[in-house]
Structures are given as C-alpha cells and as structure tokens.
BAVO-323241 format. One record per atom (N, C-alpha, C): x negated, y, z negated. Coordinates in steps of 0.2 Angstrom, whole numbers, plus 5000, padded with zeros to 4 digits. Example, Ala and Ser with C-alpha at 12.3 -4.5 7.8 and 13.67 -1.06 7.14 Angstrom:
2
493449724961 493849784961 493449844961 493649894965 493249954964 493650004961 
***
This chain:
75
508550414861 508550354866 508850284862 508150274856 508650194856 509350194852 509650264850 510350254848 510750254853 510650304862 511050284865 511150244872 510550184867 510550124873 510750074867 510750074861 510849994855 511549984857 511950024857 512750014855 512850014848 512250054842 512750054836 513250104835 513750144838 514250164835 514150214833 514650244832 514650354828 514650344824 514750304820 514450284812 513550304812 513450264813 512550264816 512450304818 512850344822 512550404827 512450464820 512850454820 513350524813 512450514808 512650474805 512150444800 511450474802 511150444808 510450464810 510550534809 510850604811 510650644811 510750684803 511450634801 511450654791 510650654787 510550594789 509750584787 509350624787 509150644794 508650704797 508950764795 509550794792 509550854789 509550864784 509850804781 510150814773 509650764768 509150734771 508750684770 509150634766 509350604767 509750554766 509750494766 509750434762 509650364766 509850364773 509850304777 510350284779 510850254777 510850214776 511350164773 512050234766 511450284763 511950314763 512550354764 512150364772 512450414778 512850374781 512750314782 513350264786 513850274780 513650264775 514250254770 514850324769 514650374769 514950434770 515450454777 514950414782 514950434789 515650394789 515750334788 516050254790 516950264789 516950284785 518050314782 518150364788 517850404791 518250444794 517950434802 517550404805 517650354813 517750284812 518050284804 518450204804 519250254807 519450294805 520150314805 519950354812 519350404814 519550424821 519550364827 519550284825 519350244831 520050204830 520450234823 521150204827 521350214829 521450284832 521750314837 521650284845 521150244844 521050204851 521250134849 521250084848 521350034846 521949994841 521949924843 522449914837 522049854835 521349834835 521149804830 521149814822 521149854821 521349884813 522149844812 522349844816 523149814814 523149754815 522949714820 522449634820 522249624814 521949664809 521549654802 522049644798 522349704798 522849734793 523249674791 523549634796 524149574799 523649504795 523049524797 522749434794 522949444787 522649524785 522649544775 523349534771 523749524776 524349554772 524549614772 524049674775 524349724773 524749744775 525349794771 525849844779 525649904779 525849914784 525349974790 526349984793 526150074796 526650074801 526750114806 525850114808 525650114814 524950124815 524450094820 523750094820 523250114814 523650204814 523250224809 523450244803 524050234800 524050194794 523950124792 523750084797 523450024797 522650034793 522150074799 521450074797 521650124790 522050134786 521950214781 521950144775 522750124776 522750044770 522150024769 521949974775 521149954776 520649984770 520450064772 520050094768 520550094760 520850124759 521250094752 520950054748 521149984752 521149914748 520349904746 520149934751 519149914751 518949954745 519250014744 519050054738 519350044731 519649984730 520249954724 519549904721 
***
C-alpha cells in the first residue's frame, strides 16, 4: 500500500520485491534495478537527453542518451 501511494518509482518497487525474495538490502536492490529502469524510462521521456545536453554527452536518441549517461556514471 505504501509503495503504490508514495510515488517512489519503478526502481524502488522492484527493489522491494528483490529484497524480500533474495534477502538483500534495499540500497543494493535499488542499485541493481536502477540501470534497467533508467533505460526502460528513456523510451518515454526526453529528460535524459536534456541531462546529457547539460553534461555535454553526445547521443543519437533518448535511449542512447540514457545509455551514455549510465556509461559515464560507471567511469
């Protein structure tokens, strides 16, 4: 009930389930889910492209922008 009303987002919802099934901490589960949710969300928003523009990261479309942002966060 709390997750459906709080608007925490898909990564937190997935992490809640992962934590219960695999007995991992919430922060680890969010870290595992977030890159996949990031790419999933890129299909329906241009916000990642806006962030890539601000950070001067090159991209060809919104999904590419999200992938390149993720690559940059791993360096």
